[in-house]
C-alpha positions as CSV (number, residue, x, y, z in Angstrom):
1,M,-5.5,46.1,1.9
2,D,-9.4,45.4,2.6
3,I,-9.8,43.8,-0.7
4,V,-13.1,42.1,-0.1
5,T,-14.1,43.9,3.2
6,Y,-15.6,46.8,1.7
7,T,-16.8,45.4,-1.6
8,L,-18.7,42.0,-0.3
9,D,-19.4,43.0,3.3
10,T,-20.6,47.0,2.6
11,V,-22.0,46.3,-0.8
12,V,-24.1,43.2,0.1
13,K,-25.1,44.6,3.3
14,R,-26.2,48.4,1.7
15,A,-27.6,46.7,-1.3
16,N,-29.9,44.9,1.0
17,E,-31.5,47.9,2.8
18,T,-31.6,50.1,0.2
19,A,-33.8,48.3,-2.7
20,D,-33.9,51.6,-4.8
21,G,-30.3,51.3,-5.3
22,T,-29.6,55.0,-4.3
23,Y,-27.0,54.3,-1.7
24,N,-23.5,56.1,-2.3
25,F,-20.7,53.5,-1.0
26,Y,-18.3,56.7,-0.8
27,G,-20.3,58.3,1.9
28,N,-19.1,61.9,1.7
29,A,-16.3,61.3,-0.6
30,T,-17.3,61.2,-4.0
31,P,-14.2,60.4,-6.1
32,N,-12.9,64.1,-7.4
33,L,-13.4,64.2,-11.0
34,A,-10.3,66.4,-11.8
35,F,-7.7,64.2,-9.9
36,N,-8.8,61.0,-10.7
37,V,-8.6,61.6,-14.7
38,I,-5.2,63.1,-13.7
39,M,-4.1,59.8,-12.0
40,L,-5.7,57.8,-15.2
41,V,-3.6,59.9,-18.0
42,L,-0.2,59.6,-15.6
43,Y,-1.0,55.8,-15.3
44,V,-1.4,55.5,-19.1
45,V,1.5,57.4,-19.6
46,L,3.5,55.2,-17.0
47,L,2.1,52.0,-18.5
48,I,3.2,52.6,-21.7
49,T,6.6,53.8,-20.4
50,H,7.6,50.6,-18.6
51,L,6.4,48.3,-21.3
52,I,8.9,50.2,-23.4
53,L,11.3,49.5,-20.4
54,L,11.0,45.7,-20.8
55,M,14.0,46.0,-23.4
56,Y,16.4,46.5,-20.2
57,K,15.8,43.1,-19.2
58,Q,14.7,43.2,-15.7
59,Y,12.2,40.9,-16.3
60,F,10.6,40.0,-13.0
61,F,10.8,43.9,-11.7
62,S,9.1,45.1,-14.9
63,W,6.1,42.9,-15.3
64,M,5.2,43.6,-11.6
65,M,5.6,47.2,-11.9
66,I,2.8,46.6,-15.0
67,F,0.7,44.7,-13.6
68,S,0.6,46.8,-10.6
69,I,0.3,49.9,-13.0
70,I,-2.5,48.0,-14.5
71,L,-4.4,47.2,-11.5
72,Q,-3.9,51.3,-10.7
73,F,-5.2,51.8,-13.9
74,A,-8.3,50.1,-13.7
75,G,-9.1,51.7,-10.5
76,Y,-8.8,54.9,-11.4
77,C,-11.3,54.2,-14.3
78,A,-13.7,52.9,-12.0
79,R,-13.3,55.6,-9.8
80,V,-13.8,58.4,-12.5
81,D,-17.1,56.6,-13.5
82,S,-18.1,56.7,-9.5
83,H,-18.1,60.6,-9.7
84,S,-20.8,60.6,-12.0
85,N,-22.9,57.2,-10.4
86,P,-21.4,56.8,-7.4
87,Y,-24.7,53.9,-6.5
88,S,-22.6,51.5,-8.9
89,V,-21.8,48.0,-6.7
90,A,-19.2,47.1,-9.9
91,S,-17.3,50.2,-10.1
92,Y,-17.2,50.7,-6.2
93,A,-15.9,46.8,-6.1
94,V,-13.1,47.4,-8.9
95,Q,-11.6,50.6,-7.4
96,S,-11.7,49.5,-3.9
97,T,-10.3,45.5,-5.0
98,F,-7.5,47.1,-7.2
99,L,-6.2,49.7,-5.7
100,I,-5.4,47.8,-2.8
101,V,-4.2,44.7,-4.6
102,A,-1.6,46.6,-6.8
103,P,1.2,47.5,-4.1
104,V,0.9,44.1,-3.1
105,L,2.7,43.4,-6.5
106,F,4.3,47.1,-6.4
107,M,5.9,45.6,-3.5
108,G,6.8,41.8,-4.8
109,A,9.1,43.9,-7.6
110,L,10.8,46.0,-5.1
111,Y,11.3,42.8,-2.3
112,F,13.6,41.4,-5.6
113,Q,16.1,44.8,-5.6
114,L,17.6,44.4,-2.4
115,A,18.9,40.7,-3.0
116,K,20.5,42.6,-6.9
117,L,22.4,45.2,-4.4
118,I,23.5,42.7,-2.3
119,E,25.1,40.8,-5.3
120,I,25.9,44.1,-6.7
121,Y,28.2,45.1,-3.6
122,G,29.0,41.7,-1.9
123,H,27.6,38.8,0.2
124,K,29.6,40.0,3.0
125,Y,26.7,42.9,3.6
126,C,24.0,40.3,3.6
127,L,22.1,39.8,7.2
128,I,21.1,36.8,6.9
129,R,22.3,33.3,5.0
130,S,22.0,34.4,1.5
131,P,20.7,37.3,-1.0
132,K,18.3,34.9,-2.7
133,L,16.9,34.2,0.9
134,Y,15.6,38.0,1.1
135,S,14.0,37.4,-2.0
136,R,12.3,34.4,-1.7
137,T,11.1,35.0,2.4
138,F,9.9,38.5,1.8
139,I,7.7,37.4,-1.8
140,S,6.5,34.6,0.0
141,F,5.3,36.1,2.8
142,D,3.9,39.0,0.6
143,I,1.6,36.3,-1.0
144,F,0.9,34.5,2.4
145,S,-0.6,38.0,3.6
146,F,-2.7,38.2,0.5
147,L,-4.0,34.8,0.8
148,I,-4.8,35.1,4.0
149,Q,-6.5,38.7,3.4
150,A,-8.7,36.9,0.4
151,A,-9.7,34.3,2.9
152,G,-10.9,36.8,5.2
153,G,-12.9,39.0,2.6
154,G,-14.1,35.5,1.8
155,I,-15.7,34.7,5.1
156,V,-16.6,38.4,5.3
157,G,-18.5,38.4,2.0
158,S,-20.5,35.1,2.6
159,A,-21.3,35.8,6.2
160,A,-22.5,39.4,4.9
161,S,-24.5,37.9,1.8
162,G,-26.5,35.3,4.5
163,S,-26.9,38.1,6.9
164,S,-24.5,36.6,9.4
165,D,-21.9,38.4,11.8
166,T,-18.8,39.3,9.3
167,T,-16.6,39.7,12.8
168,T,-14.2,36.5,12.2
169,G,-13.4,37.2,8.9
170,K,-12.7,40.6,9.6
171,N,-10.5,39.4,12.1
172,V,-8.8,37.0,9.4
173,F,-8.3,39.6,7.2
174,L,-7.1,42.4,9.7
175,A,-4.5,39.7,11.0
176,G,-3.2,39.1,7.0
177,D,-2.9,43.2,7.0
178,I,-1.0,43.0,10.1
179,L,1.6,40.3,8.5
180,Q,2.0,42.3,5.4
181,I,3.1,45.4,7.5
182,V,5.1,43.4,9.7
183,T,6.7,41.9,6.9
184,M,7.5,45.1,5.3
185,T,8.8,46.7,8.3
186,V,11.4,43.9,8.6
187,F,12.1,44.6,5.1
188,I,12.8,48.0,6.0
189,F,15.4,46.9,8.8
190,F,17.2,45.2,6.0
191,I,17.6,47.8,4.3
192,F,18.7,49.9,7.2
193,D,21.2,47.2,7.8
194,F,22.4,47.6,4.3
195,S,22.7,50.6,3.9
196,Y,24.4,51.2,7.1
197,K,27.2,48.5,6.2
198,V,28.1,49.7,2.4
199,F,28.0,53.2,3.5
200,Y,28.8,53.9,7.2
201,K,30.8,51.4,8.2
202,A,32.9,50.6,5.0
203,R,33.7,54.6,5.7
204,K,34.9,54.0,8.8
205,I,37.1,51.0,8.4
206,Y,38.6,53.2,5.2
207,Q,39.1,56.1,8.1
208,N,41.2,53.4,10.2
209,T,43.0,52.0,7.8
210,H,44.2,54.9,5.4
211,S,43.6,58.1,7.2
212,S,42.1,58.9,10.3
213,A,42.5,62.5,9.6
214,L,39.8,62.7,6.5
215,K,36.2,63.1,7.7
216,L,33.5,60.4,6.4
217,S,31.7,63.2,4.4
218,E,35.3,63.3,2.4
219,I,35.6,59.5,1.4
220,S,34.2,59.0,-1.6
221,Q,32.3,55.7,-3.0
222,K,35.1,55.2,-5.4
223,M,37.5,55.3,-2.2
224,L,35.7,52.4,-0.8
225,E,35.9,50.1,-3.6
226,P,38.2,47.9,-2.4
227,Q,36.1,46.7,-0.2
228,Y,33.2,45.9,-2.5
229,R,32.9,43.1,-4.7
230,K,35.3,43.2,-7.8
231,K,32.8,41.5,-10.8
232,Y,30.2,44.7,-10.5
233,Y,32.6,47.5,-10.5
234,P,31.7,48.8,-14.0
235,I,28.0,49.1,-12.9
236,R,29.2,51.0,-9.5
237,Q,31.8,53.3,-10.9
238,D,32.6,53.1,-14.6
239,P,31.4,55.4,-14.9
240,E,30.3,57.1,-11.9
241,R,26.3,57.5,-12.7
242,F,23.7,59.4,-11.4
243,V,20.7,56.7,-11.6
244,F,22.7,54.5,-9.4
245,K,24.7,56.6,-7.0
246,Y,21.3,57.5,-5.6
247,Y,19.6,54.7,-6.3
248,V,19.5,53.1,-2.6
249,I,17.7,57.0,-1.6
250,A,15.3,56.4,-3.8
251,F,14.8,52.9,-3.4
252,S,14.5,53.5,0.5
253,I,11.8,55.7,-0.2
254,T,9.8,54.5,-2.1
255,V,9.4,51.1,0.4
256,V,8.6,54.2,3.1
257,L,5.9,55.6,1.1
258,V,4.4,52.3,0.1
259,Y,4.5,51.3,3.8
260,I,2.9,54.9,5.2
261,R,0.2,53.8,2.8
262,C,-0.4,50.5,4.1
263,F,-0.9,51.8,7.6
264,Y,-3.5,54.5,5.9
265,R,-5.6,51.5,5.1
266,L,-5.2,50.2,8.2
267,V,-6.9,52.6,10.1
268,E,-9.4,53.0,7.6
269,F,-10.4,49.7,7.8
270,I,-10.3,49.6,11.4
271,E,-12.2,52.9,11.4
272,G,-14.9,51.2,9.1
273,Q,-17.0,52.5,6.5
274,E,-18.3,55.3,8.7
275,G,-15.1,56.7,9.9
276,A,-13.8,60.2,8.9
277,I,-10.7,58.5,6.7
278,H,-13.8,56.7,4.3
279,N,-16.1,59.7,4.0
280,H,-13.0,62.2,3.4
281,E,-11.5,61.6,0.3
282,G,-8.4,63.9,0.8
283,Y,-7.5,61.0,3.1
284,F,-7.5,58.9,0.0
285,I,-5.8,61.5,-2.4
286,G,-2.7,62.5,0.3
287,F,-2.2,58.9,1.6
288,D,-3.0,56.3,-1.4
289,G,-2.8,58.4,-4.4
290,V,-0.3,60.7,-4.2
291,L,2.1,58.3,-2.3
292,M,1.9,55.5,-4.8
293,M,1.7,57.8,-8.2
294,T,5.4,59.1,-6.0
295,A,6.4,55.9,-5.6
296,T,5.8,54.6,-9.0
297,L,7.3,57.6,-10.7
298,L,10.6,57.1,-8.7
299,M,11.2,53.8,-9.2
300,T,10.4,54.6,-13.0
301,V,13.1,57.2,-13.0
302,F,15.5,54.8,-10.9
303,H,14.7,52.0,-12.9
304,P,16.7,48.6,-12.2
305,G,17.2,48.2,-16.1
306,F,19.1,52.5,-16.1
307,V,20.7,51.6,-12.8
308,F,22.1,47.9,-13.1
309,L,22.9,48.5,-17.0
310,G,20.4,46.0,-17.6
311,R,20.8,45.7,-21.4
312,K,24.6,44.8,-20.7
313,Y,25.1,42.6,-17.7
314,V,22.7,39.9,-15.9
315,I,23.0,39.9,-11.9
316,P,21.7,36.5,-10.8
317,V,20.6,36.3,-7.1
318,T,22.9,33.7,-5.9
319,P,22.7,31.3,-2.2
320,G,25.5,31.5,-0.1
321,R,27.1,33.6,2.6
322,Y,30.5,34.3,-0.1
323,D,30.7,35.8,-3.4
324,P,30.5,32.8,-5.9
325,E,33.7,33.9,-7.7
326,D,35.6,33.6,-4.2
327,I,34.3,30.2,-3.5
328,E,35.9,29.3,-7.3
329,D,39.1,30.6,-6.8
330,I,39.3,28.7,-3.6
331,S,38.0,25.5,-4.9
332,N,40.5,25.9,-7.8
333,T,43.7,26.6,-6.0
334,D,42.8,23.3,-3.6
335,E,42.2,21.3,-6.7
336,A,46.0,23.2,-8.4
337,V,47.4,21.9,-5.6
338,E,45.8,18.2,-4.7
339,E,46.4,17.6,-8.5
340,T,50.1,17.3,-8.0
341,T,50.7,15.2,-5.5
342,S,54.2,13.5,-6.0
343,I,57.4,15.3,-5.6
344,E,59.8,14.0,-8.7
345,P,58.2,17.2,-11.1
346,V,59.4,19.9,-9.2
347,Q,62.1,18.3,-7.1
348,K,64.2,20.8,-9.2
349,D,62.6,23.9,-8.7
350,L,62.2,22.8,-4.7
351,E,65.9,22.5,-4.3
352,A,66.3,25.9,-6.3
353,N,64.4,27.7,-4.0
354,A,65.8,25.7,-1.1
355,V,69.2,27.6,-2.2
356,E,67.5,30.8,-2.8
357,Y,65.6,31.2,0.2
358,N,68.7,29.6,2.2
359,Y,66.4,26.5,3.8
360,E,66.8,22.6,3.8
361,L,64.7,20.7,2.6
362,P,63.0,17.7,4.2
363,P,63.7,14.1,3.3
364,Y,61.4,13.9,-0.4
365,E,60.1,10.9,1.1
366,N,58.2,12.8,3.8
367,L,56.1,14.7,0.8
368,E,55.1,11.9,-1.1
369,D,52.1,11.8,1.3
370,P,49.8,14.2,-0.4
371,E,48.6,15.9,2.6
372,S,52.1,16.7,3.4
373,F,53.0,17.5,-0.2
374,K,50.1,20.5,-0.2
375,N,51.5,22.0,3.5
376,Y,54.6,22.2,2.1
377,N,54.0,23.4,-1.0
378,K,51.5,26.6,0.3
379,D,54.4,27.2,3.0
380,P,58.0,25.6,2.1
381,I,60.4,27.8,4.6
382,N,57.9,27.2,7.5
383,Y,57.3,23.7,6.7
384,K,57.9,21.2,9.5
385,N,58.1,17.4,9.1
C-alpha cells in the first residue's frame, strides 16, 4: 500500500523536472482502455448489488465493502482518464491512492467474519481468549498499519516538495506495509487453525468415539453437529446450504488473493518508479485488478447475509472462552441450588429417595449448612458428612 509515495514523491519531483507537463507517470504502462472500462462497469454493478444486500443486515461487512468498492470505482475512473491523458497529476494521484487504500477496508470486513464463524461453531474453536478479541485485534492492526503508511507518505511528500531526501519517509511507509502483511499472515494462520479444528480434528474425534472403520472423507458435517454450538444449528444444517457449506473455502481463498496482491504492491514499492513492475501494466492487471475483482465477486456470492441468514438471525460477537448460553446454564444451576438452603421443604423427597435407592440419610442437622446441602443435593448417594 504505497499511499502517497508515488503520488507525492514521484509526482512532485517529476513535475519539478518537467515544466512542460509532458511526463508520463505510468512509464511504459499507460492504462489499457478496454480493461479499465470493463473493471469500471463491473464495480458499478457490484456497488449496486452491495447496496441492495444491506437488506441482509450485515451492516459492518456491507458498509466496509461498499466503501472499498467506491474507492475501486474512483480509481478505475482515474485510470480510464489516464489512458488519454497519462500526464495528469490528479488522475495519477487518485488512481494510485484509491486503489491502494481500498483493500484496507476490504480486509477490515473480512477480519470480522472469522469471529462470526467462531460464534456459529463454538467458542472452544477460538485460539485466543475470545472471538471478540479476534475482530478487535486485527481491525486495530489494520488501522494502525494504515496510519503508519499515511505518516510515511506525509514525510515523503514534505521532503519531496522541499527537494530533500525522502529515505526516512519511505522507510516509515515500508514499516507500515510490512506490518499489514504480518497482520494478514497471522490472520491466515488463525483461519487455518479454525479450519483444522472444525473440519479435521472434529472428524478425528468422531472417528475415535463412534466408528474407526469410517474414513474421514465418509464423515459428513451433519455427523459432527453434536460437537458444535447448538444455538446456531439452523444456520449450519437446517437445511444444508451451498453458500454455508463452502463459505470457509471461499473466505480463505479471498484472504489469500488479497494477501498476494499486498505482496505485489510491496515488491512494486521496493523496485520503485523505474522498476519493471511499475512499467508493465500486465503485472497490475494480473496481481491487482484481477485478484481484487475475484475477491470482491467471491464475497458477493458468499455474502455473509446469505451465509449467516442475516434477515433471520443476529450473531453478536461475544467475549469469553465459553459460549454465553453455557455460562448462563451453569449460573442458573448454581443459583437454583443456592436458593434452596433449608432441608425442611424437601425432607419428604429426600426420605423417599433414600428408600428408593437404599441408602441412609445423614443427620438433617448436618445439612442445614448451605454448602453441605448443595453437595448433598448434587449427589446424595455418595454424599459423606
